[in-house]
C-alpha positions in Angstrom: -25.2 -23.6 1.7 -24.4 -22.3 -1.8 -21.8 -19.5 -2.1 -22.0 -16.7 -4.6 -19.8 -16.9 -7.7 -18.4 -13.6 -6.5 -17.2 -15.1 -3.3 -15.8 -18.2 -5.1 -13.6 -16.1 -7.3 -11.7 -14.5 -4.4 -8.3 -15.9 -3.7 -7.4 -16.6 -0.1 -4.4 -14.8 1.3 -1.3 -16.9 0.8 0.1 -15.4 4.0 -2.6 -16.7 6.3 -0.8 -20.0 7.0 2.5 -18.2 7.7 0.7 -15.7 10.0 -1.1 -18.5 11.9 2.2 -20.4 12.4 4.0 -17.2 13.6 1.2 -16.5 16.1 1.3 -20.2 17.3 5.0 -20.0 17.8 4.8 -16.8 19.7 2.0 -18.2 21.9 4.4 -21.0 22.8 7.0 -18.4 23.9 9.2 -18.8 20.8 11.1 -15.6 20.0 10.0 -14.8 16.4 11.1 -11.7 14.6 8.2 -10.4 12.6 8.9 -8.6 9.3 5.3 -8.8 8.1 3.7 -5.6 9.5 2.3 -3.2 6.9 2.1 -0.4 9.5 4.5 2.0 11.2 5.8 0.8 14.5 5.6 4.3 15.8 2.5 5.4 17.9 -0.1 7.9 16.6 1.1 11.4 17.5 0.2 12.7 21.0 -1.8 15.7 19.7 -3.9 13.4 17.6 -4.7 11.1 20.5 -5.5 14.2 22.7 -8.0 15.5 20.2 -9.7 12.1 20.0 -10.1 12.1 23.8 -11.5 15.6 23.7 -14.0 14.5 21.0 -15.2 11.6 23.1 -15.6 13.9 26.2 -17.4 16.5 24.1 -19.9 13.9 22.9 -18.8 13.7 19.3 -19.9 10.1 19.2 -22.9 10.2 16.9 -23.5 9.6 13.2 -21.9 12.1 10.8 -22.5 12.8 7.2 -21.9 9.6 5.2 -18.9 11.0 3.3 -17.2 12.7 6.2 -17.5 15.9 8.2 -17.0 19.2 6.4 -14.2 20.2 8.7 -12.1 17.1 7.8 -12.8 17.6 4.1 -11.6 21.2 4.4 -8.5 20.1 6.2 -7.7 17.5 3.4 -8.3 20.2 0.8 -6.0 22.6 2.6 -3.3 19.9 3.1 -3.2 19.1 -0.6 -3.1 22.7 -1.6 -0.3 23.4 0.9 1.8 20.3 0.1 1.2 20.1 -3.7 -0.7 23.2 -4.9 -3.7 21.0 -5.8 -7.2 22.6 -5.7 -10.3 20.6 -4.8 -13.8 21.4 -3.6 -15.7 19.6 -1.0 -18.0 17.8 -3.4 -14.8 16.3 -4.9 -13.8 14.6 -1.6 -15.1 11.5 0.2 -13.8 10.2 3.5 -14.1 6.4 4.0 -13.0 3.7 6.5 -9.4 3.6 5.4 -7.8 3.8 2.0 -8.7 0.1 1.3 -12.4 0.9 1.8 -11.9 3.9 -0.5 -10.5 1.8 -3.2 -13.2 -0.8 -2.8 -15.9 1.8 -3.2 -14.1 3.2 -6.2 -13.9 -0.1 -8.0 -17.5 -0.8 -7.3 -18.5 2.6 -8.6 -16.5 2.5 -11.8 -16.2 -1.1 -13.1 -18.4 -3.9 -14.3 -18.5 -7.1 -16.3 -16.3 -6.9 -19.4 -14.1 -4.1 -18.2 -10.3 -4.4 -18.0 -8.1 -2.6 -15.4 -4.3 -2.5 -15.8 -2.5 -3.3 -12.6 1.3 -3.0 -12.5 3.1 -5.9 -10.8 4.4 -6.3 -8.1 1.1 -5.0 -6.8 -0.6 -4.5 -3.4 -2.5 -7.7 -2.8 -6.0 -6.2 -2.8 -6.0 -4.5 -6.2 -6.7 -7.6 -8.4 -9.2 -9.0 -5.9 -11.2 -5.7 -5.6 -11.3 -5.5 -9.4 -12.6 -9.1 -9.6 -15.2 -8.3 -7.0 -16.5 -5.5 -9.3 -16.9 -8.1 -12.1 -14.0 -6.7 -14.1 -10.7 -8.3 -15.2 -7.3 -7.3 -13.8 -4.7 -7.1 -16.5 -1.3 -7.5 -15.0 1.6 -5.4 -16.3 4.9 -6.9 -15.2 7.7 -4.5 -14.3 11.3 -5.4 -14.3 13.6 -5.4 -11.2 16.6 -4.2 -13.3 14.5 -1.2 -14.4 13.6 -0.3 -10.8 10.1 -2.0 -10.8 8.8 0.9 -13.0 6.2 0.9 -15.7 7.5 0.9 -19.2 5.2 3.2 -21.2 5.7 1.0 -24.3 4.6 -2.1 -22.5 1.7 -0.3 -21.0 0.5 0.8 -24.4 0.6 -2.9 -25.6 -1.9 -3.9 -23.0 -4.5 -1.3 -23.7 -7.6 -2.6 -25.5 -11.1 -1.2 -26.2 -12.1 -2.9 -22.9 -9.5 -1.1 -20.8 -11.1 1.4 -18.4 -8.4 2.3 -16.0 -4.8 2.2 -14.9 -3.9 1.7 -11.2 -0.8 3.5 -9.9 0.7 3.0 -6.5 3.8 5.0 -5.7 5.8 4.8 -3.5 4.9 1.2 -4.0 3.9 -1.5 -1.6 5.7 -3.9 -1.9 8.8 -2.7 -3.8 9.2 0.9 -2.5 9.7 2.1 -6.1 8.5 5.6 -7.1 8.6 8.0 -10.0 10.0 11.4 -10.8 7.9 13.9 -12.7 9.4 13.0 -16.1 8.8 9.3 -15.7 5.3 9.9 -14.4 4.5 12.1 -17.4 5.5 9.4 -19.9 3.2 6.9 -18.3 0.3 9.4 -17.9 0.6 10.5 -21.6 -0.1 6.9 -22.7 -3.1 6.6 -20.3 -4.5 10.0 -21.3 -4.1 9.2 -25.0 -6.2 6.1 -24.5 -8.8 7.9 -22.4 -8.2 5.9 -19.3 -9.2 6.7 -15.7 -6.1 6.9 -13.5 -6.5 5.6 -10.0 -3.5 6.9 -8.0 -2.9 5.3 -4.6 -0.4 7.7 -3.0 -0.8 6.5 0.6 3.0 6.5 1.1 3.6 10.0 -0.4 5.3 11.4 2.7 7.5 8.3 3.4 10.1 8.9 0.8 13.9 8.7 0.7 17.1 9.8 -1.0 16.0 13.4 -1.5 13.3 12.4 -3.9 10.3 14.6 -4.4 6.8 13.2 -4.6 4.7 14.4 -7.6 1.0 13.6 -7.5 -0.5 12.5 -10.8 -3.2 15.2 -10.4 -0.5 17.9 -10.4 0.5 17.2 -14.0 -2.2 19.4 -15.5 -5.9 20.2 -15.3 -6.8 17.5 -17.9 -4.9 14.9 -16.0 -6.5 15.9 -12.7 -9.9 15.5 -14.3 -9.0 11.9 -15.3 -7.5 11.0 -12.0 -9.0 9.7 -8.7 -6.4 10.3 -6.0 -6.5 8.0 -3.0 -4.7 8.7 0.3 -5.3 8.6 4.1 -3.8 9.0 7.5 -2.7 5.4 8.1 1.0 5.4 7.0 2.1 9.0 7.2 0.6 9.6 10.7 0.9 6.1 12.1 -2.9 5.9 12.4 -3.7 2.5 10.8 -6.2 1.5 13.4 -8.2 4.7 13.1 -9.3 3.7 9.6 -9.5 7.0 7.8 -8.8 7.3 4.0 -10.1 9.5 1.3 -10.6 10.0 -2.4 -10.3 13.2 -4.4 -11.6 13.6 -7.9 -14.5 13.9 -10.3 -17.6 14.8 -8.2 -19.9 12.3 -10.1 -17.6 9.5 -9.1 -17.3 10.8 -5.6 -21.1 11.0 -5.4 -21.5 7.4 -6.6 -19.0 6.3 -4.0 -21.0 8.1 -1.4 -24.2 6.3 -2.4 -22.4 3.0 -2.0 -20.9 3.9 1.3 -24.4 5.0 2.5 -25.8 1.6 1.8 -22.9 -0.3 3.3 -20.8 1.2 6.2 -22.3 4.7 6.4 -19.9 7.3 7.9 -16.4 6.6 9.1 -16.0 6.6 12.9 -16.8 10.1 14.2 -13.9 10.1 16.7 -11.4 8.9 14.1 -12.5 11.8 11.8 -11.8 14.3 14.5 -8.4 12.7 15.2 -7.6 12.8 11.4 -8.6 16.5 11.4 -5.9 17.2 14.0 -3.4 15.1 12.0 -3.9 17.2 8.9 -4.1 20.6 10.6 -1.5 20.0 13.4 2.3 20.2 13.3 4.1 18.0 10.8 7.7 18.0 12.0 7.3 14.5 13.5 6.7 13.1 10.0 10.2 14.2 8.8 11.8 12.8 12.0 10.2 9.4 11.6 10.9 9.2 7.9 14.6 9.8 8.5 14.5 6.9 11.0 12.8 4.7 8.4 15.6 5.7 6.0 18.3 4.6 8.4 16.7 1.3 8.7 16.2 1.0 5.0 19.9 1.7 4.3 21.0 -0.9 6.9 18.6 -3.7 5.8 19.3 -3.3 2.1 23.1 -3.4 2.7 22.7 -6.5 4.9 20.5 -8.3 2.4 22.8 -7.5 -0.5 25.8 -8.9 1.4 24.2 -12.3 1.7 25.1 -14.6 -1.2 22.1 -15.6 -3.2 20.0 -12.5 -2.3 19.8 -9.3 -4.2 17.7 -6.4 -3.0 16.5 -3.2 -4.8 16.9 -0.1 -2.6 13.4 1.2 -2.0 12.8 4.9 -2.6 9.8 5.1 -0.3 7.3 3.2 1.9 8.9 0.9 4.5 9.4 -2.4 2.7 12.4 -4.2 1.2 11.6 -6.7 -1.6 14.6 -8.9 -1.9 15.0 -11.4 -4.8 15.5 -14.8 -3.2 15.2 -17.0 -6.4 18.9 -17.8 -6.0 17.9 -20.3 -3.4 15.3 -22.1 -5.6 16.4 -25.7 -5.9 18.1 -25.7 -2.6 17.0 -28.1 0.1 16.5 -28.2 3.9 15.2 -31.1 6.0 14.5 -33.0 2.8 12.4 -30.2 1.4 13.2 -28.4 -1.8 12.6 -24.6 -2.0 11.0 -23.7 -5.3 8.8 -20.7 -4.4 8.6 -17.6 -2.3 6.3 -19.5 0.1 8.8 -22.3 0.4 11.5 -19.8 1.3 9.2 -18.1 3.7 8.4 -21.4 5.5 12.1 -22.1 5.7 12.9 -18.8 7.4 10.1 -19.3 9.9 11.1 -22.9 10.6 14.9 -22.5 10.7 15.5 -18.8 11.6 12.3 -17.9 13.5 11.9 -14.9 11.1 8.5 -14.1 9.5 8.4 -12.5 6.1 5.6 -12.3 3.5 5.9 -14.4 0.3 6.1 -12.4 -2.9 3.6 -14.5 -4.8 0.9 -12.6 -2.9 2.2 -9.5 -4.7 2.5 -11.0 -8.1 6.2 -11.9 -7.9 7.2 -15.4 -6.8 10.9 -14.6 -6.9 10.7 -12.2 -4.0 9.7 -11.9 -0.4 8.5 -8.7 1.4 10.3 -7.6 4.5 8.9 -4.7 6.5 11.4 -2.5 8.3 8.6 -0.9 10.3 10.2 -2.4 13.4 13.0 -1.5 15.8 16.6 -1.5 14.7 17.3 -4.1 17.3 14.8 -6.5 15.7 16.2 -5.7 12.2 19.8 -6.5 13.3 18.7 -9.7 15.0 16.5 -10.7 12.1 19.2 -10.1 9.5 21.7 -12.1 11.6 19.3 -15.0 11.7 18.6 -14.9 8.0 22.3 -14.8 7.2 23.0 -17.8 9.4 19.9 -19.8 8.2 20.7 -19.6 4.5 24.1 -21.1 5.1 22.3 -24.4 5.9 20.8 -24.6 2.4 22.4 -27.1 0.1 
């Protein structure tokens, strides 16, 4: 059976083999420490779960409006106004089946053959693939570890051509945890605005932020910037609601309308019960977010200190999200069991084989010198995992 050229262009996840091997080991009773999870280890808040149960019992189990119920849109609007002073109207909001679905609809609505979209690297794995699915070309802007994995406005300007349609921002970043202060953000946005680019700002980790840093949404930099920006967010990370699958976009109503048409012909509405749960997340108490973020920060401080104490590893201290992104290239050329490590996948396989620790290879994120380690797990697992890594790398020669 012949596959479409679209399907053939997609790259398989480089992590699938590692994930399959991790699961196989666990099924055999092997104690594997998993640092791969891209989701909080905390449970969804109790008030959110209770509202979902109430919704089920009340019969809120039917189709809803394709782009989400009005009550949820109003809660999102109120949340953005309360948190950041941003003003949106309901026609400027669409609710989808998670932020990934939101981004997919967005790329399908905006891009086509011949378009170029600038993607800073290291990047979240789905950005280039979603752009490719839309027929456009991802243009990778490499950032430097020594500069905090931040976009250099001068380098950004060099990549802009007449074909460039948009710039994707993701901060705090998955996988690096890097973020921007307002001054840094303005310098980047000034370049994008001068070139007339659309700014797609994925701010899904906006509440998981450390070191006293304040998150500034791109759309808060001025009315002209807000008009050029599509803001993407959702409940998955902040509220530990990954499985509920609720994300949203806020921006130009014509773009939002086009996304709604796409959604209407593909998935239709997000799950009714999940929408009601998300409504409670946005409207309900928020003290739990601060408590959990401080716990993430404790884990972050510990894991970064441990990683930097291991010879051959250096690790940038993330300012947000819940990932460490250590540079492990110091081990390239080293050998174990007759195998030479010359890539992030090779190092990942070594850790799984020798230390029974599962991490994610950095080549999936556009940086083969690194691996991603999620600290969205217990401190007990983090300590045990770091101990195992420290002992395992001593075997490399």
